[in-house]
C-alpha positions as a printed Julia matrix, in Angstrom:
262×3 Matrix{Float64}:
  15.03   -0.56  -43.94
  16.92   -1.87  -46.94
  18.16   -5.41  -47.63
  16.28   -5.56  -50.91
  16.1    -3.27  -53.9
  13.8    -2.9   -56.9
  15.57   -0.94  -59.66
  14.1    -1.77  -63.09
  16.37   -1.67  -66.11
  19.61   -1.57  -64.1
  22.42   -4.13  -63.89
  22.76   -4.57  -60.13
  24.68   -6.95  -57.9
  25.85   -7.19  -54.3
  28.95   -7.95  -52.27
  29.35   -9.23  -48.73
  32.7    -8.33  -47.18
  34.5    -8.84  -43.88
  37.08   -6.3   -42.79
  38.49   -4.29  -39.93
  37.15   -0.92  -38.89
  40.14    1.03  -40.23
  39.22    4.04  -42.33
  41.63    2.87  -45.04
  39.18    0.08  -45.91
  36.42    2.5   -46.83
  38.75    4.9   -48.61
  40.12    2.08  -50.77
  36.65    0.73  -51.54
  35.28    4.14  -52.59
  38.33    4.71  -54.77
  37.85    1.37  -56.56
  34.12    1.96  -57.07
  34.81    5.41  -58.48
  37.47    4.12  -60.86
  35.02    1.62  -62.35
  32.03    3.99  -62.36
  30.02    1.78  -60.02
  27.59    3.73  -57.79
  26.81    2.31  -54.35
  23.04    1.97  -53.93
  22.86    0.5   -50.42
  25.3    -0.33  -47.64
  24.8    -1.99  -44.26
  27.67   -2.71  -41.87
  27.5    -4.65  -38.61
  30.06   -5.38  -35.93
  31.22   -8.98  -35.52
  33.31  -10.59  -32.81
  36.99   -9.85  -32.94
  36.49   -6.2   -33.93
  35.59   -7.14  -37.49
  32.82   -5.66  -39.59
  30.58   -7.41  -42.09
  29.3    -5.12  -44.84
  26.59   -5.78  -47.39
  26.68   -3.51  -50.46
  24.32   -3.28  -53.43
  26.01   -1.82  -56.51
  24.94   -0.55  -59.94
  27.09   -1.89  -62.79
  24.89   -0.51  -65.6
  27.39    2.1   -66.78
  30.5     0.15  -65.92
  32.58   -2.26  -67.95
  33.54   -4.18  -64.81
  31.77   -7.21  -63.39
  31.0    -7.89  -59.75
  33.67  -10.62  -59.83
  36.24   -8.11  -61.09
  35.37   -5.77  -58.26
  35.55   -8.55  -55.67
  39.03   -9.54  -56.84
  40.27   -5.97  -56.77
  38.93   -5.37  -53.26
  40.59   -8.53  -51.95
  43.84   -7.57  -53.64
  44.11   -4.58  -51.28
  44.68   -7.03  -48.42
  42.21   -5.08  -46.31
  38.99   -6.87  -47.21
  37.8   -10.46  -47.46
  34.88  -11.02  -49.84
  32.56  -13.53  -48.18
  29.96  -13.66  -50.89
  28.58  -12.28  -54.14
  24.85  -11.61  -54.42
  23.42  -11.77  -57.93
  19.87  -10.72  -58.84
  17.45  -13.62  -59.45
  15.75  -11.44  -62.09
  16.92   -8.22  -63.7
  16.24   -5.14  -61.6
  15.62   -6.94  -58.3
  18.08   -7.94  -55.59
  17.76   -9.08  -51.99
  20.16  -10.07  -49.22
  20.13  -13.85  -49.5
  23.47  -14.13  -47.71
  22.05  -13.51  -44.23
  20.16  -16.73  -43.54
  19.19  -15.53  -40.06
  18.73  -11.9   -39.08
  20.31  -11.2   -35.7
  19.94   -8.27  -33.32
  21.87   -8.19  -30.07
  22.65  -11.9   -30.37
  18.99  -12.87  -30.86
  17.21  -13.88  -34.03
  14.71  -11.37  -35.47
  12.23  -11.43  -38.34
  10.7    -8.65  -40.43
   6.92   -8.26  -40.72
   5.6    -5.58  -43.05
   2.25   -3.91  -42.35
   0.28   -6.34  -44.49
   1.68   -9.19  -42.41
   1.11   -7.83  -38.92
  -2.27   -6.37  -39.94
  -3.42   -9.91  -40.63
  -2.02  -11.04  -37.29
  -3.46   -8.29  -35.08
  -6.76   -7.67  -36.82
  -7.33  -11.27  -37.84
  -7.19  -12.46  -34.24
  -9.7    -9.81  -33.16
 -12.08  -10.51  -36.03
 -12.02  -14.29  -35.72
 -12.11  -14.62  -31.93
 -13.74  -11.39  -30.73
 -13.15  -10.65  -27.05
 -11.19  -13.89  -26.77
  -8.81  -12.65  -29.45
  -8.31   -9.38  -27.6
  -7.49  -11.33  -24.43
  -5.04  -13.46  -26.38
  -3.22  -10.33  -27.6
  -3.24   -9.07  -24.02
  -1.36  -12.1   -22.65
   0.98  -12.45  -25.62
   1.86   -8.76  -25.32
   2.7    -9.11  -21.63
   5.03  -12.06  -22.22
   6.61  -10.2   -25.13
   7.24   -7.16  -22.93
   8.85   -9.17  -20.12
  11.13  -10.83  -22.66
  12.17   -7.47  -24.07
  12.84   -6.06  -20.6
  15.14   -8.99  -19.75
  17.26   -8.05  -22.75
  17.15   -4.39  -21.69
  18.41   -5.28  -18.22
  21.24   -7.34  -19.72
  22.22   -4.38  -21.91
  22.06   -2.09  -18.88
  24.34   -4.32  -16.83
  26.9    -4.39  -19.63
  27.16   -0.6   -19.55
  27.03   -0.39  -15.76
  23.38    0.6   -15.39
  21.17   -1.42  -13.04
  18.63    1.27  -12.09
  15.16    0.26  -13.41
  13.98    3.79  -14.08
  17.18    4.7   -15.89
  16.99    1.52  -17.99
  13.38    2.35  -18.89
  14.32    5.86  -20.04
  17.66    5.18  -21.7
  17.39    1.62  -23.05
  13.76    0.42  -23.16
  12.38    3.56  -24.8
  15.0     3.71  -27.59
  14.7    -0.05  -28.2
  10.9     0.23  -28.37
  11.3     2.77  -31.16
  14.11    0.78  -32.8
  11.76   -2.21  -33.07
   9.24   -0.09  -34.99
   6.46   -0.12  -32.38
   6.32    3.69  -32.17
   8.07    6.43  -30.24
   7.8     5.8   -26.51
   7.73    8.87  -24.28
   7.98    8.42  -20.51
   6.32   11.2   -18.55
   6.62    9.63  -15.12
   7.92    6.31  -13.83
   8.45    4.78  -10.4
   8.03    1.38   -8.73
   4.42    2.38   -7.97
   3.11    4.06  -11.12
   4.0     5.31  -14.57
   2.56    7.53  -17.28
   3.71    6.85  -20.82
   2.67    7.78  -24.34
   3.3     6.08  -27.65
   3.43    8.26  -30.76
   2.6     6.42  -33.99
   1.69    3.09  -32.4
   1.93    0.43  -35.08
  -1.08   -1.37  -33.58
  -3.5     1.55  -33.29
  -2.35    3.11  -36.56
  -4.04    0.2   -38.34
  -7.51    1.66  -37.74
  -6.71    5.39  -37.55
  -8.98    7.37  -39.85
 -10.9     4.32  -41.06
 -14.7     4.09  -41.11
 -14.51    1.37  -38.49
 -12.49    3.65  -36.21
 -13.28    2.65  -32.64
 -14.71    5.02  -30.0
 -12.84    3.03  -27.36
  -9.09    2.64  -26.8
  -7.86   -0.03  -29.18
  -4.47   -1.12  -27.92
  -4.15   -4.61  -26.47
  -0.81   -5.84  -27.71
   1.25   -2.65  -27.24
  -0.48   -1.87  -23.94
   0.6    -5.19  -22.52
   4.09   -4.95  -23.96
   4.41   -1.85  -21.77
   2.93   -3.71  -18.79
   5.44   -6.51  -19.27
   8.39   -4.13  -19.55
   7.41   -2.26  -16.38
   6.72   -5.46  -14.45
  10.05   -7.02  -15.36
  12.11   -3.89  -14.71
  10.56   -2.98  -11.34
   9.96   -6.55  -10.13
   6.23   -6.19   -9.49
   3.07   -6.62  -11.55
   1.74   -3.54  -13.35
  -1.71   -3.0   -14.77
  -1.85   -0.56  -17.68
  -4.87    1.42  -18.86
  -5.02    3.29  -22.17
  -6.52    6.76  -21.62
  -6.02    8.27  -25.07
  -5.76    6.36  -28.32
  -4.65    7.05  -31.86
  -7.35    4.68  -33.13
 -10.17    6.88  -31.86
  -8.7    10.13  -33.18
  -6.41   11.23  -30.36
  -2.97   12.52  -31.44
  -1.19    9.66  -29.66
  -1.79    6.79  -27.25
  -1.4     7.65  -23.55
  -1.13    4.97  -20.91
  -1.37    5.02  -17.13
   0.27    2.15  -15.25
  -0.25    1.21  -11.61
   1.57   -1.47   -9.65
  -0.79   -4.02   -8.1
  -0.65   -4.98   -4.44
   0.27   -8.62   -5.1
């Protein structure tokens, strides 16, 4: 994931543009960058309402005589692109997207937590509160999973898919991986039971190979995310048990889910 760049000794800057999806836009932009000897270091484009795209570009001006303002003017002069903002480095060799005040995904706000951040969250709760902390992660995970599944159902309805099992396979699993939790593999799923595995679970990976590696399954948060997703999609409460776990040396985490009688 980009959105920031550390490039010591280089004269870098960024542009934020709004434009249509026509291929002429990109052809013109590449031509202008090439003319001024300005390499493109990073690009991210997202679809806005009204069939417009917003693009964030980090550029290297080290070997160019042009400035970022020159480039912005030339791009706008094509009539194909509106420059919404210029991003300048706060210190030489470092730049970050400070244009996007709120990160959005599917119309909802998102945040980014790197491993040092979520390690403190997941492990800190366990260490400070013991079994109570594990229970806390259990309930938070379940509510998180039900919230995710509501969004998955909304996405399914928009593309004409209302079948819970199909949504689980074709929307929930890809979105689980998109969010960085791990790769979700669904071996079996029905309104009564499910068998799933998570490869590279971000939660259990925290203790994999460490001296404090646990002999017991470790997942609380991810396990209950899965329980929440299944419960919301199939309309009945699921209990999930972790049978294999990355944290105790297994190649992946395997979960068995059973619908309760309530």
